[in-house]
C-alpha positions as CSV (number, residue, x, y, z in Angstrom):
1,M,-3.6,7.1,-1.8
2,K,-6.9,5.9,-2.6
3,K,-7.5,2.5,-2.2
4,A,-10.4,-0.2,-2.9
5,L,-11.6,-2.0,-0.2
6,T,-14.0,-5.2,-0.7
7,A,-15.7,-7.5,1.2
8,I,-16.7,-10.9,-0.1
9,M,-19.1,-13.2,1.4
10,L,-19.6,-16.5,0.5
11,A,-22.7,-18.7,2.3
12,F,-20.1,-21.7,2.5
13,L,-16.2,-21.3,1.2
14,L,-15.1,-24.8,1.9
15,V,-15.6,-27.5,-0.1
16,F,-15.9,-30.7,1.8
17,A,-15.1,-34.2,1.2
18,F,-16.3,-37.6,3.1
19,V,-15.0,-40.8,2.2
20,G,-18.4,-43.1,1.9
21,C,-18.3,-47.1,2.1
22,A,-18.2,-49.7,0.0
23,E,-18.1,-53.3,0.1
24,E,-15.6,-56.2,-0.8
25,P,-15.7,-59.6,-0.7
26,A,-14.5,-61.0,2.5
27,G,-12.4,-63.8,1.3
28,P,-13.0,-67.2,-1.0
29,P,-16.4,-68.9,-0.4
30,S,-16.7,-72.1,1.9
31,D,-16.8,-75.1,0.8
32,S,-20.1,-77.2,1.7
33,D,-18.7,-79.2,4.6
34,Q,-17.1,-76.3,5.8
35,P,-19.0,-74.7,8.7
36,S,-20.7,-71.3,7.8
37,V,-18.5,-68.4,7.8
38,T,-20.3,-64.5,9.0
39,P,-19.0,-62.2,6.6
40,P,-17.3,-59.7,8.7
41,D,-18.6,-55.7,8.9
42,D,-16.7,-54.3,6.2
43,S,-18.7,-50.6,6.5
44,D,-15.3,-48.8,7.3
45,E,-13.8,-50.3,4.0
46,E,-13.3,-47.5,1.2
47,E,-15.4,-47.5,-1.7
48,I,-13.7,-48.2,-5.0
49,L,-15.5,-45.6,-7.1
50,Q,-14.5,-42.3,-5.6
51,L,-15.0,-38.7,-6.3
52,S,-12.5,-36.0,-4.4
53,A,-15.7,-34.7,-3.1
54,D,-18.8,-35.2,-1.5
55,Y,-20.2,-32.1,-1.0
56,I,-19.2,-29.0,-3.0
57,V,-20.7,-25.6,-2.6
58,L,-20.6,-23.4,-5.2
59,G,-21.2,-19.3,-6.4
60,V,-23.6,-18.7,-9.6
61,G,-20.9,-18.7,-12.7
62,L,-18.5,-20.3,-10.5
63,T,-16.6,-24.2,-11.1
64,K,-15.2,-26.7,-9.6
65,Q,-13.4,-29.8,-11.2
66,L,-14.1,-33.3,-9.6
67,T,-11.6,-36.3,-9.9
68,L,-12.7,-39.9,-9.6
69,T,-10.4,-42.9,-8.7
70,Y,-11.1,-46.2,-9.0
71,D,-9.5,-48.3,-6.5
72,G,-6.9,-45.5,-6.0
73,E,-6.5,-45.1,-9.9
74,E,-7.9,-42.0,-11.6
75,I,-10.2,-42.2,-14.5
76,A,-9.8,-39.7,-17.1
77,A,-13.4,-37.8,-17.1
78,S,-14.1,-38.6,-20.1
79,E,-14.2,-42.3,-19.7
80,A,-17.6,-41.6,-17.1
81,V,-21.2,-40.5,-17.6
82,W,-21.6,-37.5,-15.4
83,T,-24.9,-36.7,-14.6
84,A,-26.3,-33.4,-12.3
85,S,-29.9,-33.7,-10.9
86,G,-32.6,-30.8,-11.4
87,S,-31.3,-27.0,-12.5
88,A,-28.8,-26.0,-9.9
89,A,-25.8,-27.3,-11.8
90,T,-24.4,-28.4,-14.3
91,A,-21.5,-31.8,-14.7
92,E,-20.4,-32.0,-18.0
93,G,-16.7,-34.0,-17.9
94,G,-16.5,-33.5,-13.9
95,L,-16.8,-30.3,-14.1
96,V,-19.0,-28.4,-11.7
97,T,-20.7,-25.1,-12.7
98,G,-23.0,-23.4,-10.3
99,V,-26.3,-22.1,-12.4
100,S,-29.0,-21.0,-10.2
101,E,-29.5,-21.1,-6.4
102,G,-30.2,-24.7,-5.1
103,E,-29.5,-27.9,-4.6
104,C,-28.6,-31.3,-6.8
105,T,-26.9,-34.2,-7.0
106,V,-23.8,-34.8,-9.4
107,T,-23.2,-38.4,-10.4
108,A,-20.7,-40.2,-12.2
109,E,-20.9,-43.6,-13.3
110,Y,-18.1,-45.7,-14.9
111,G,-18.0,-49.7,-15.1
112,G,-21.4,-50.3,-13.7
113,E,-20.8,-48.5,-10.4
114,T,-21.9,-44.8,-9.1
115,A,-20.3,-42.3,-7.4
116,E,-22.1,-39.2,-5.9
117,A,-21.2,-35.7,-4.6
118,S,-23.8,-33.3,-2.7
119,V,-23.8,-29.6,-4.2
120,T,-24.9,-26.2,-3.2
121,V,-25.3,-23.1,-5.1
122,T,-25.3,-20.0,-3.9
123,V,-25.1,-16.1,-4.5
124,I,-21.8,-14.4,-3.7
125,Q,-22.3,-11.0,-2.7
126,R,-19.1,-8.2,-2.6
127,L,-19.7,-4.7,-0.9
128,T,-17.3,-2.0,-2.3
129,V,-16.6,0.9,-0.8
130,S,-14.6,3.7,-3.1
131,E,-12.0,4.9,0.2
132,S,-10.5,2.7,2.7
133,E,-9.0,5.6,4.5
134,V,-10.3,9.0,4.5
135,V,-8.4,12.4,5.7
136,I,-10.0,15.6,6.2
137,A,-9.8,19.0,7.4
138,L,-11.6,20.3,10.3
139,D,-14.9,21.8,9.0
140,G,-14.2,19.7,5.8
141,T,-16.3,17.4,3.4
142,A,-15.7,13.9,1.5
143,K,-17.8,11.4,0.8
144,L,-17.5,7.6,0.6
145,E,-19.5,5.9,-2.4
146,A,-21.2,2.3,-1.5
147,S,-22.1,-0.7,-4.0
148,V,-23.5,-4.3,-3.3
149,G,-22.5,-6.3,-6.4
150,E,-22.9,-10.2,-7.1
151,L,-20.7,-12.5,-8.3
152,R,-22.5,-14.2,-11.3
153,D,-20.4,-15.4,-14.4
154,D,-17.4,-14.1,-12.9
155,A,-18.6,-10.6,-13.1
156,I,-20.1,-8.3,-10.8
157,A,-23.7,-7.4,-11.0
158,A,-24.5,-4.9,-9.5
159,T,-27.3,-5.0,-6.9
160,D,-30.2,-2.7,-5.4
161,E,-29.0,-3.7,-1.7
162,A,-29.3,-0.9,0.8
163,V,-26.3,0.3,2.7
164,T,-26.0,1.9,6.1
165,Y,-23.3,4.6,7.2
166,S,-22.1,5.1,10.5
167,S,-19.3,6.8,12.8
168,G,-17.2,5.2,15.4
169,D,-17.1,8.5,16.8
170,P,-19.7,10.9,16.1
171,S,-17.5,13.7,18.1
172,V,-14.3,13.2,15.2
173,V,-16.5,13.0,12.0
174,T,-20.6,12.7,11.3
175,V,-21.5,10.9,8.2
176,D,-25.3,10.9,6.8
177,G,-27.3,8.1,4.8
178,E,-25.6,9.1,1.7
179,G,-21.7,8.5,2.8
180,N,-21.2,12.5,3.5
181,L,-18.7,12.8,5.9
182,Y,-18.1,16.0,7.9
183,G,-15.3,16.5,10.2
184,V,-16.1,17.5,13.7
185,Q,-12.6,17.7,15.6
186,S,-9.2,16.9,14.9
187,G,-8.8,12.9,16.1
188,A,-9.4,9.8,13.9
189,T,-12.0,7.5,14.1
190,R,-13.7,4.4,11.8
191,I,-16.8,4.6,9.3
192,L,-19.0,1.2,9.6
193,V,-20.4,0.6,6.0
194,Q,-23.2,-2.1,6.0
195,S,-25.1,-4.4,3.2
196,G,-26.7,-7.3,5.2
197,D,-24.0,-9.5,6.8
198,L,-21.5,-7.7,4.8
199,S,-19.5,-4.5,6.5
200,V,-16.8,-2.3,5.5
201,S,-14.7,-0.4,7.6
202,V,-13.1,2.6,6.3
203,A,-10.2,4.7,8.9
204,V,-11.3,8.6,8.6
205,T,-8.7,11.0,10.1
206,V,-10.0,14.8,11.0
207,C,-6.7,17.2,10.8
208,E,-6.1,21.1,11.1
209,E,-6.1,22.6,7.9
210,I,-2.9,24.2,6.3
211,K,-3.9,26.7,3.2
212,T,-0.6,29.1,3.5
213,A,2.8,29.9,4.0
214,A,2.3,31.4,7.0
215,E,-0.1,28.9,8.5
216,F,2.2,25.9,7.5
217,R,5.1,27.8,9.9
218,E,2.3,29.0,12.5
219,K,0.5,25.9,13.2
220,L,3.4,23.2,13.0
221,T,5.5,25.5,15.6
222,A,2.4,25.7,17.7
223,D,1.7,22.0,17.8
224,P,4.6,20.3,16.7
225,D,2.5,16.9,17.4
226,G,-0.2,17.6,15.5
227,T,-1.8,16.2,12.7
228,F,-2.1,18.7,9.1
229,L,-4.0,18.4,5.5
230,I,-2.3,21.4,3.4
231,T,-5.7,21.8,1.3
232,Q,-4.2,24.0,-1.3
233,D,-1.4,24.3,-3.2
234,I,1.5,26.8,-1.3
235,D,3.7,29.6,-2.7
236,F,6.5,30.4,-1.0
237,S,8.2,32.6,-3.6
238,G,9.7,35.6,-1.6
239,M,11.2,34.3,1.6
240,Q,13.8,33.0,3.0
241,Y,12.8,29.4,4.9
242,F,14.5,28.4,7.9
243,A,13.6,24.8,9.1
244,L,11.5,24.2,12.0
245,T,13.4,22.7,14.9
246,S,11.3,19.4,15.1
247,F,7.5,18.4,14.6
248,S,6.9,14.2,15.2
249,G,3.4,14.9,14.5
250,T,1.9,13.8,10.8
251,L,1.3,16.5,8.1
252,Y,-0.8,15.3,5.3
253,G,0.5,16.7,1.4
254,G,-3.4,15.7,0.2
255,G,-1.4,16.0,-2.8
256,H,-0.7,19.2,-3.1
257,K,2.2,21.4,-3.7
258,L,4.8,23.4,-1.9
259,T,6.2,25.2,-4.3
260,N,9.9,28.1,-4.5
261,L,11.3,27.0,-1.3
262,L,14.3,28.8,-0.6
263,L,15.9,26.3,1.2
264,V,18.5,28.5,3.6
265,N,21.3,27.3,6.4
266,H,20.0,27.9,9.8
267,L,21.3,28.0,13.6
268,S,20.6,24.7,14.5
269,S,19.3,23.9,18.2
270,A,22.5,22.7,18.2
271,A,24.1,26.5,18.0
272,T,25.9,25.3,14.5
273,N,25.0,25.8,11.4
274,Y,22.6,23.5,9.6
275,G,22.0,23.7,6.1
276,G,18.5,24.1,4.4
277,A,15.5,21.7,5.5
278,L,11.6,22.0,6.3
279,F,12.5,20.6,9.7
280,E,15.7,20.3,11.8
281,N,14.2,16.9,13.4
282,L,11.4,14.8,11.7
283,T,10.4,11.9,14.1
284,G,6.8,12.3,13.2
285,T,5.4,11.6,9.3
286,V,5.3,13.5,6.1
287,C,3.5,12.1,3.1
288,D,0.9,12.6,0.2
289,L,2.9,16.1,-0.9
290,Y,5.0,17.4,-3.7
291,I,8.1,19.7,-3.0
292,G,9.5,21.8,-4.8
293,A,13.0,23.7,-3.6
294,R,16.4,25.0,-4.5
295,Y,19.3,25.9,-2.5
296,E,21.4,28.9,-3.7
297,A,23.5,31.8,-2.6
298,V,22.0,34.4,-0.7
299,V,22.6,37.0,2.0
300,R,20.9,35.4,5.1
301,E,18.5,37.8,6.6
302,T,19.1,36.8,9.9
303,D,22.5,38.1,9.9
304,Q,23.5,39.9,7.0
305,V,26.0,37.2,6.2
306,L,26.5,36.1,2.5
307,H,26.0,32.2,2.7
308,E,27.7,30.9,-0.6
309,G,27.5,26.9,0.3
310,I,24.8,24.2,1.8
311,A,26.1,23.5,5.7
312,Q,26.0,20.4,7.2
313,F,23.2,18.0,7.4
314,G,21.4,19.7,4.3
315,G,18.0,18.1,3.4
316,V,15.1,19.2,1.5
317,V,12.9,17.5,4.3
318,A,14.8,17.2,7.3
319,N,18.3,17.9,8.5
320,L,18.2,14.6,10.7
321,L,15.6,11.9,9.8
322,Y,13.6,9.4,12.2
323,G,10.7,9.7,11.3
324,T,8.8,8.7,8.0
325,V,8.5,10.2,4.4
326,E,6.5,8.8,2.4
327,N,4.5,9.1,-1.1
328,V,6.4,12.7,-1.7
329,Y,7.9,14.2,-5.1
330,I,11.0,16.3,-4.3
331,N,12.0,18.7,-6.8
332,V,15.2,20.1,-5.7
333,D,17.5,22.8,-7.7
334,Y,21.5,22.9,-6.4
335,Q,23.0,26.4,-7.9
336,I,25.5,25.9,-4.3
337,Y,27.3,23.0,-3.2
338,P,28.0,21.5,0.4
339,W,30.2,23.3,2.8
340,Y,33.5,21.7,2.8
341,S,33.8,22.8,6.6
342,Q,35.1,19.8,9.4
343,N,34.7,17.3,6.9
344,W,30.6,17.8,7.2
345,N,29.9,18.2,3.6
346,E,27.5,16.3,2.7
347,C,23.5,16.5,1.9
348,G,20.6,14.4,0.4
349,A,18.2,15.4,-1.4
350,V,15.5,13.8,1.0
351,C,17.7,14.6,4.5
352,G,21.1,15.1,5.8
353,R,21.2,12.5,8.3
354,L,19.4,9.3,8.3
355,R,18.8,8.0,11.9
356,G,16.8,5.3,14.3
357,N,14.5,3.4,11.8
358,A,13.6,6.3,9.6
359,E,11.6,5.5,6.7
360,I,11.6,6.6,2.8
361,R,8.9,4.8,0.9
362,G,7.6,5.4,-2.6
363,C,9.0,8.9,-3.4
364,I,10.3,10.3,-6.7
365,I,13.6,12.6,-6.3
366,E,14.0,14.5,-9.4
367,Y,17.2,16.8,-8.7
368,S,19.3,19.1,-10.8
369,C,23.2,20.7,-10.2
370,A,24.9,23.8,-12.0
371,T,27.7,22.2,-12.2
372,P,29.3,18.9,-11.6
373,E,32.1,21.3,-9.5
374,S,32.2,24.0,-6.6
375,T,34.6,26.6,-5.8
376,L,33.7,25.8,-2.1
377,G,36.3,23.2,-0.1
378,S,37.1,20.2,-1.5
379,G,36.1,21.6,-5.2
380,L,33.6,18.6,-5.2
381,A,29.8,18.9,-5.4
382,D,29.3,16.3,-2.8
383,I,25.5,16.1,-3.1
384,H,23.5,12.9,-2.6
385,T,20.4,11.7,-4.2
386,I,18.5,10.9,-1.0
387,Y,20.4,10.9,1.9
388,G,23.6,12.2,3.3
389,M,25.1,10.1,5.5
390,T,24.7,7.8,8.4
391,D,26.3,7.9,11.5
392,S,26.0,6.1,15.3
393,N,22.3,7.3,16.0
394,T,21.4,5.1,12.8
395,Q,19.6,1.8,13.7
396,T,17.9,-0.1,10.7
397,P,16.6,2.7,8.4
398,V,14.5,1.6,5.1
399,I,14.7,3.1,1.6
400,D,11.5,1.4,-0.5
401,N,10.8,1.6,-4.2
402,V,12.2,5.1,-4.5
403,Y,12.6,6.4,-8.0
404,I,15.0,9.1,-9.0
405,L,15.4,11.6,-12.1
406,N,18.6,13.1,-13.1
407,S,18.5,14.7,-16.2
408,G,22.0,16.6,-15.9
409,S,25.8,15.9,-16.2
410,Y,26.3,15.4,-12.5
411,K,25.4,12.5,-10.9
412,K,25.8,11.1,-7.4
413,D,25.7,7.4,-6.1
414,Y,22.6,6.9,-3.8
415,R,24.6,4.0,-1.5
416,N,27.9,2.9,-0.8
417,T,29.7,1.5,-3.9
418,T,33.3,0.9,-2.3
419,S,34.0,2.6,0.6
420,D,32.0,3.3,4.0
421,Y,31.1,6.8,2.3
422,F,27.6,6.9,3.1
423,G,28.5,6.1,7.0
424,S,29.4,2.3,8.0
425,I,25.5,1.4,8.8
426,Q,23.8,0.5,5.3
427,P,19.7,1.2,5.6
428,M,17.9,-1.9,3.7
429,F,17.1,-0.8,0.1
430,N,14.2,-2.2,-1.8
431,G,13.7,-1.2,-5.4
432,I,15.9,1.9,-6.3
433,Y,15.2,2.9,-9.9
434,E,17.4,5.2,-11.8
435,F,16.0,7.6,-14.9
436,E,17.6,9.8,-17.4
437,E,14.9,11.2,-19.0
438,T,11.3,12.0,-17.7
439,Q,9.1,10.1,-20.2
440,A,11.1,6.7,-19.1
441,L,10.1,7.5,-15.8
442,A,6.1,8.6,-16.3
443,E,6.4,5.0,-18.7
444,A,7.8,3.2,-15.4
445,V,5.2,4.2,-13.0
446,Q,2.1,4.3,-15.7
447,G,-0.2,1.6,-13.5
448,T,1.4,1.2,-10.5
449,A,0.6,3.0,-7.3
450,M,3.6,5.3,-7.7
451,Q,1.9,7.0,-11.1
452,T,0.1,9.0,-8.1
453,V,3.0,10.6,-6.7
454,Y,3.9,11.3,-10.2
455,E,0.9,13.1,-11.0
456,Y,1.5,15.8,-7.8
457,A,4.4,17.1,-10.3
458,Q,2.1,17.2,-13.2
459,A,-1.1,18.8,-11.6
């Protein structure tokens, strides 16, 4: 997801208040026949008339309200006479406003006494860079846009200040004077963007590129710890998809789609049938992606056996999720239902089992079921909207900011209500939203970070 970073430089961003000195009578005057008394040094005593600050630093166009007290009691600003020397600032009613760079003195007069504050007005500059992080493919390119502005009158005015770019590791990514990036080899580094005393650091990751269904399986199998970027939509039509055994790397979707995934039961590493999924074990991260998948009756090509139900631990992204699924739109259609065998009959739209400290964040789940009943086993469509169950391998998983869309007649809970049906360990839930209409979902995400995820499905 794109983010904008802003660096703000203030010449001074603190307002200091210093208490001055005042003179107070030491006591009644002495009589003529009394010995003379030397008045005590009263330089440490407080002034009777005081401002809330003795020194202010302001940006051009910005303000600071001063207050006035007399003998500890606040005086209404309208009862004092306020003046500002020079043209750097104004002080109407004690509201000091920076007008132009420079210095001046603000004076408040009340009851024949005065109090002063020194004011310095300076220009506040802001360096803005188009991205806070960039993911590009090996031999791929991207461009950073940077600009410098000055904050004046509560608005940013563009300037022609020069901007420079430098790569923390040119062996991973290079950058030219215009902010153009080029991925040299897989890895991660940072690009430093500078203008005068201002600087912004941008994280850059260079990944192995994935463009086809064949590359998806081959590259992730060959390097399960690698970092990959999907650079175009991938259509899995015409193939049965069997889960990859494990993945502990990072798969960036780049906002692209995996479509027409027919997820089929597979023989797991435990030598038992698991339900269809992208991965059997996911300890890494899958992010920024749309996944369109379905479960249906099929003669499995590996053994020519008809599979009419979903085996244990079925889940679109993973059978066993230990890692992170973030900013993913999952659209899944169930034409078949979980197999009621040895009580392993649950499945989830994201994963079958939620384990370890797994995280599901910023996702949209759209699911539909052919009918609310199944001809298999229990006769119930045991499909959970996020995850199947937790178990003894579950620690403290987090499910955060998830939107669920179900316009059909069958709706399943996403968490325990009256029993431990989802497992005895509850994830940490934070922001789960359910919708029955697409329009309601579209309106809910409008203007939020989730709008980008929603648009994955619309592209």
